[in-house]
C-alpha positions, 0 to 999 in steps of 0.5 A, spaced: 709 867 385 710 871 379 715 875 382 719 869 385 720 866 378 722 873 376 727 874 381 733 869 378 740 872 382 742 865 383 745 861 377 743 853 377 736 849 379 731 854 382 724 849 386 719 847 381 714 852 383 709 846 386 715 846 393 716 854 392 708 853 394 709 848 399 715 852 403 712 859 403 705 856 405 709 853 411 713 858 412 706 863 413 704 857 417 709 859 422 710 865 422 702 866 424 702 861 429 708 865 433 705 872 432 699 869 435 703 865 440 707 872 443 700 876 442 696 871 447 703 870 451 702 878 451 695 878 454 696 874 460 703 879 462 698 885 462 692 882 465 694 883 472 696 892 469 691 892 465 685 891 472 688 899 474 686 902 469 679 905 465 674 901 461 676 904 455 683 905 456 683 897 457 679 896 452 684 901 446 689 896 449 686 890 448 684 893 441 692 893 439 693 885 441 685 883 438 689 879 431 694 880 427 692 886 423 695 893 422 695 897 429 699 891 432 705 892 426 703 900 427 705 898 434 711 895 433 713 899 428 712 905 433 707 909 431 702 909 436 694 906 432 689 911 432 681 908 433 676 911 429 672 913 436 666 913 430 666 906 428 667 901 433 675 898 435 673 892 432 667 888 433 669 882 439 671 890 443 664 893 442 663 898 448 661 905 449 665 911 448 664 916 455 669 920 454 675 921 447 682 919 448 686 923 448 693 923 445 697 923 452 693 917 454 695 913 448 701 913 447 702 911 455 698 906 454 701 904 447 708 904 450 705 899 455 704 894 452 709 896 447 714 894 452 710 887 454 711 885 447 718 887 447 718 883 452 715 878 451 718 877 444 726 877 448 724 871 453 717 868 453 717 866 445 722 867 440 722 867 433 724 859 430 729 859 426 731 852 422 738 849 424 743 851 419 745 842 419 738 842 418 735 841 409 728 837 407 723 839 402 716 837 402 712 833 398 705 832 397 700 828 393 702 831 387 710 831 387 710 823 387 706 817 385 707 811 388 709 804 383 707 797 384 715 792 380 713 784 381 718 784 387 718 791 391 715 798 391 717 804 387 716 810 389 719 816 384 719 824 387 718 830 383 726 833 382 728 840 380 728 839 372 721 838 369 718 832 368 723 827 371 722 824 378 727 819 382 725 814 383 727 809 389 726 801 391 722 801 398 724 797 403 717 793 403 711 794 402 706 799 405 700 804 404 704 812 402 699 818 403 700 824 405 705 829 406 713 826 406 719 829 408 726 828 404 731 830 410 739 831 409 743 832 415 749 835 415 752 826 416 750 827 409 745 821 409 738 822 406 732 820 409 725 820 406 720 819 413 713 816 410 707 817 414 703 811 415 696 811 417 696 807 424 689 804 427 690 806 434 686 802 439 678 804 442 678 808 449 680 802 454 674 802 460 677 796 465 684 799 468 688 803 473 689 810 473 697 810 474 701 817 476 708 818 471 713 821 474 719 823 469 725 823 471 733 824 469 736 818 472 730 814 472 726 814 466 719 813 469 717 812 475 709 809 478 705 811 483 704 803 483 712 803 486 715 801 480 721 804 476 723 804 469 728 805 464 733 805 471 740 805 466 737 811 462 740 817 467 747 814 464 746 814 458 743 822 458 750 823 462 754 819 458 753 822 452 753 830 456 759 829 458 762 826 452 760 832 448 763 836 453 770 833 453 769 835 445 767 840 445 773 843 449 778 840 445 774 843 438 775 851 442 782 849 443 782 848 436 777 853 434 783 858 437 789 856 434 786 856 429 784 864 430 790 865 431 794 862 425 789 867 420 791 872 425 800 871 423 801 871 416 806 867 412 804 862 407 805 856 413 801 859 419 794 859 413 796 851 410 795 850 418 789 854 419 787 850 412 789 842 415 785 844 422 778 847 419 779 841 415 780 836 419 778 838 426 772 843 425 768 839 421 760 838 424 759 830 419 762 826 424 760 829 431 753 829 427 754 822 426 755 819 432 750 823 436 746 822 432 748 813 433 747 816 441 739 818 441 737 813 436 740 808 443 735 813 449 730 813 443 731 805 442 730 805 451 724 809 451 720 806 446 722 799 449 719 801 456 713 805 453 711 799 449 713 794 456 707 798 461 702 801 455 702 792 453 701 789 460 696 784 461 697 784 469 694 790 472 693 793 465 692 801 464 686 805 464 688 811 465 695 816 466 697 823 470 703 825 468 707 831 470 707 838 466 715 838 464 713 844 457 716 850 462 723 852 463 727 849 468 729 855 472 734 852 478 740 852 475 746 846 478 753 848 475 756 847 468 756 839 468 749 839 471 746 844 466 749 840 461 746 833 462 739 836 464 739 841 457 740 834 453 734 830 458 729 829 452 722 832 456 719 834 449 721 827 447 718 823 453 711 826 453 710 825 446 712 818 446 707 818 452 702 822 449 704 818 441 704 811 446 698 813 449 693 814 444 695 809 440 693 804 445 687 807 448 689 809 455 687 816 457 693 822 459 691 827 464 697 832 465 698 834 472 704 838 476 708 835 481 712 838 488 716 837 493 710 835 498 709 830 503 705 824 502 702 824 508 704 831 512 703 836 505 710 839 508 713 842 502 720 844 506 726 845 500 729 839 505 725 835 504 728 831 497 736 830 497 737 827 490 734 820 489 732 819 497 725 823 500 726 825 507 720 829 511 722 834 515 717 834 518 713 827 520 719 824 519 715 819 512 722 817 507 721 813 501 726 814 495 723 821 491 720 820 484 716 814 487 713 819 492 712 824 485 708 819 482 703 818 489 703 827 488 701 827 481 696 821 482 693 825 487 691 831 483 687 827 478 681 830 480 684 836 485 678 841 484 684 847 489 690 844 485 689 845 478 692 846 471 696 852 469 697 855 477 702 858 479 708 855 483 707 861 488 699 859 488 700 850 488 704 851 494 700 856 499 695 850 498 699 845 501 700 849 506 694 850 508 693 842 507 700 843 511 696 847 518 691 842 517 694 836 517 698 839 524 692 842 527 688 834 527 694 832 528 694 835 534 687 834 537 688 826 536 695 827 540 692 830 545 685 826 546 690 820 546 694 823 552 688 824 555 685 818 554 693 814 556 691 818 563 685 816 564 687 808 562 694 809 567 689 809 573 688 803 573 681 800 577 685 796 582 687 803 584 680 806 584 677 800 586 681 800 593 680 808 593 672 807 594 673 802 597 677 806 603 672 810 601 667 807 603 670 804 610 671 810 612 665 813 611 662 807 614 666 808 620 663 815 622 656 813 621 657 808 627 
């Protein structure tokens, strides 16, 4: 803090010491969380590779990834951290040393770990970056005061000038506590986020367990054969298409702007300046986007409130699919743009928040293309919103089938959360084979029974009578 106070290289007002400390604390926490995520993901990717290593070599690799410490950053700098054989590598990784580690072995293991960490940083866990249109200042309890006037509630915020505070008149009265956030976006609007504590209902003990499948055309489908938010996909597509059309026009204006800058002459430079000022701004674009997203958020919250507060057939727990993984499928430029604005994270966050508020338990699960009858996972089963099993012919709305499958995963000991898609498919293929064997056995039994029944009692009795008659005649 002393060093930052001395480095006043820019003119103008600077942040107060308290504001600067809050910013530094948040930045350090963000960096710490990022490196922890990198280490955890690197350990997962190295798990199969390290199984083939000697115990001591594997111990050295885990020592390099045991935490955010000196040897980890030496590894990232390209150096080879050398442990002290007389002292344990780390208290959490105690091991008896049967042989000394050679420099060649250390270089080989360190190279494998370094390449894995760099690959994770490049593909999986990227460092969070602040958006250009997002500007925020935090105010903790020592940076603001709340006063009550005769007809309103006043909030006084710390300003850049010591001893002077900014007074804001609030609409309504409420208990304000915790850290506040003042946000300014590119549209030039200011918003103050005030966190108000809310009472959550007690955990529900009665009601149904419902499976929920989140979709694009419809917001969600329940295992009770209900489709909620059927108009949400139209809004998503309209917003994505409008932004795509605007982006095409902006790209053309950008190209014209760059071409004018390369030309000489006052008229060309003046025209380029007019294009930059009137056609390449982001304030109106950002304001329209915030307005469109506000409509979608209103629809999502309204549907969830209607679902969780219904009086008939109340819900005790819900099972939701996990949409946190990256979408690896590609459907073309138009649909990729639409799916990128799906707001999957917002849907899941709202479901968890609303469920916790109303005392409902949330259990995440995975869904697939399996048939709920025969467990067939053929890719031809689903075509858009239509599901028709290619083996047994079962047909239904695709989202409703996914909701039934998600509900069936609750309590499933074979299919657990976090399993890879290949292992899940292997389990489902085994179930499909078992269903086919059982179905063939039942079919064979049914055909045998049908063959016995086809011989009617009348024909059987007539045959026996003929045989008895012949026997009687022969005997006489």
